[in-house]
N, C-alpha and C positions, 0 to 999 in steps of 0.2 A: 369509541372508535372514531377516528378523525375522517373527514371526507377523503383525504388522501389515502388512508388505510383501506377504505371501501373501494377506491379506485384500484389499488394494488391487488385486491382480492376478486377482481372481476373474473367471472368464470370463463369468459371467452378468451382470456389471456393467461390461463393457467399454465405455469411452467412445469417441467418434469423433474422430479427428484432423481431420476436416473442419470441426470447430467452432473450430479453432485461431485463425483470424483475429479471433474475438471478443476476444482478448487485447488488441488495439489499438483497439477501438471507442472507448473513453473518450478515449484520447489523440488519436485522429484528430478526433473531434468537438470536443474542447476546443480543439485547434489551429485548426480551421476557424472556431470562434467568435471566438477571440482575434485571428487574423491575416487572416481573410477577411471575416467578417460584421461585426464591430465597426468596422473602418475604413470600412465603407460605410454605417454608421448614424450618425445625429446624436449618439447616446449614446457616450461613452467609457467605458472600464472603470472609471475613477475616479468618473464620474458615476453609474453603476449602483450602485457601492458606497455612494456618498453618499445616494442615494435610499432605499436599504435601511437606512441608518444603521449600516453595518458597514464593515469594512476591505476592501481589495481582496483580501487573503488569504482572508477569509471567502467572498467570491464565487467565487474560484478553486477553493477546496476544495468548495464547494457544487456547482459545475459538475461536478467530478470525481465526487462522490457520486451526482449525478443520472444520469450516463452509466454509472456502474458498476451502479447499480440497474437500468437498462435492460438491461445486459449479463447480470446475474443473472436477470432476468425471461425473457430469451431462452433462457438455459441451462436454466432450470426447464421452459420450454415444450418444448425439445428433449428433455429427459429424459422428459417425459410422452409425447411422440410416439414415443419409443424404448422405452417401457414399462420405464424404469429408475427405481429408487427414489432418494430424496434421499441415501441412504447412499452412492451411487456418487460423490458429491462430497465425501465425507469427513464428512458430517453423521451421525456414528454414535458409539456408545460413550458413556462417562461420564467425568467428570473425576476423576482419582486424585491421591493425595498425591505419587506419583512424577512425575505430569505437572506438578504445581505446582512441584516442585523443578526440573524441566527448564525451566519457564517462568522461574523466578527466575534461574537461571544464564544463560538466554538474554537476559533484560533487562539483567543486569549486563554481559554480553559486548557487547550492542548499545550500552550507555552508554559503554563503554570504546572501542569501535570508532570512534565518531563523531569524537572529538578526534584519534584517531590518523590517520584519513583526512584530516581537516582540516589537520593538520600536514604530512602527506605532499604534498597537492596544493599547499599554499602554498609548500613547498620547491621546487616546480617552476614557481612563478609563476602558479598558477591559484587560483580561488576555489571555494567550495562551490556557488555559484549564478551563473547567467549575469547579466551586468550589463545592465540595461534602462533605458529612459527612465522618468521618474517616473510616467507614466500607465500603465505596464505593470509596475511594480515590485510584483508580488503576493507576493514573498518578502522582506518587510521585514527590515532589519537592526537594528530596534529592537522593543521590546515594545508599541508603540503600539496594536496591534490588540487588546490586552487592557486597554484603559483603562476599560472600563465592565463592569458585571455582565452586560449583554446580550451583549457581545462574548465574555466568558468562557464563558457558558452555551451560546451558539450554537456556539462553537468546540469545546467539549466534546462536544456532540451530533454534530457533523459528523465530527471527526477521531478521537474516542475511541470512539464507538459505531458510527456508520454505516460509515465507510470501512474500518476493520479487518474488520468482518463481511463486507462486500461483496468486498474484495480477497482475503481468505483463501478465500472460496468460489470465486472466479475463478482465482486463481493457485496456490493449493495444492490446493484441492478439484478443480478441473478440469485446469489446465495440468500440474501435477506428477503428478497421477494418470494422465492419459493418456500422459504420457511414460514413467512407470514401467511402464505396461502394455505399451508398444510397444518399449521399449529393454531390452537385456540388462544394460546397465551403469547402476547406480544413480548413480554419480558423473557420468556424462554427462547423465543426467536432471536432476541437481542443477545442473550448469553451464548447461544450456539454460534451465531455469526461472529461474536468476539473470539470465541474459542477457535473457530476455523481460521479467522484472519490472523490470530496470534500464532497458530500452528504453522502457517506458511512462512513465518519469520523465525523458525526454529534455528536457522543457521546464524542468526544474529547474536543472541545472547540472552541470559535470564532476565536482566533488567529491561531490555528492549522489548522482550516478549510480553512482560507484564505491562509495560507502557502501551503497547499496541492493544492488548486485551482491554484495558480500561478506556483508552482513547476511542476504540471502535464504538463504544456506547454512544459517544457524541455524534458520530457520523450516522449511526443507525437511527438515532432519534430524529435527526434532521431529515433523513429520507422518509421515515414514518410520518413526520409532520407534513411534508410537502409532496410526497409521492413522486419525486423527481431526483435524479442523481446529479443534476447540474449544480445545486448548492454544495453537494458533497465533493464534487470535483474541485470547485473553487477553494473550499476549505482545505482539502488535501493538498492542493498546489501551494497555498499560502503557508501551510505548516512545513512542507518540505523546503520551500524557498527560505524560510526562516532558519530551519534546523540544519540544512545541508549547504547553504550558501551565505546567507547574511551573517549568522553568528560566527561561522568559521572565518569569514573575511574580517570581521571586527576583532576576533581573537588574534588574527594574523597581524593586524595593525596596532595591536596592543591597547585597543579602546575598551575591551572587557577582559576580565581575568579568566 
């Protein structure tokens, strides 16, 4: 047991397992919007994106960020009602050189993991993302969503700043913490956290779900090592910066295949 793990299990900061359903709030509400509300409205997903002068992917990620913000707001309210500090969610400590090194290794590992998973699922006849109709193709296979400065800036704000902060508070700060506090096995806590985090990406696709499941072990280990979500947030932000902006822009310019 690391000193950080002992800090996580401090009895005066014990979190409640009763809050666990919050993990799926964002996925449930996004699914309801996409598959229940939108089909009953005159507006299609594509029309909403067009009105905002953004891509469908922007709108999809914005919905995720909104409901994750709601989830974090609920978590903070529950903390206040329970007389618990924000440090109970891993919002503690400072960033160290050692933490930066772990982040760098984690980013490299994540960058290597994606093509490995992609090759694996394709070998079994699957794809990274579910195939959808054009009106619901919010995971484009081209870099068209980054055709203008507006698209790049808004994507950066949503997926590099907002979503990493919100998701690390929810899934490492709360989910992993409460599991570590209530389970004797760190490995089981890691596995359950990976399963939960992968499950909320069920709208993405089989390959991406597997990638998230495996990649979550890296973030979980970093949190367990340091007892702080700050390194996890930075690692998450760098991974999405590379995957959602840098690589698509390089592909667009023809610098990578």
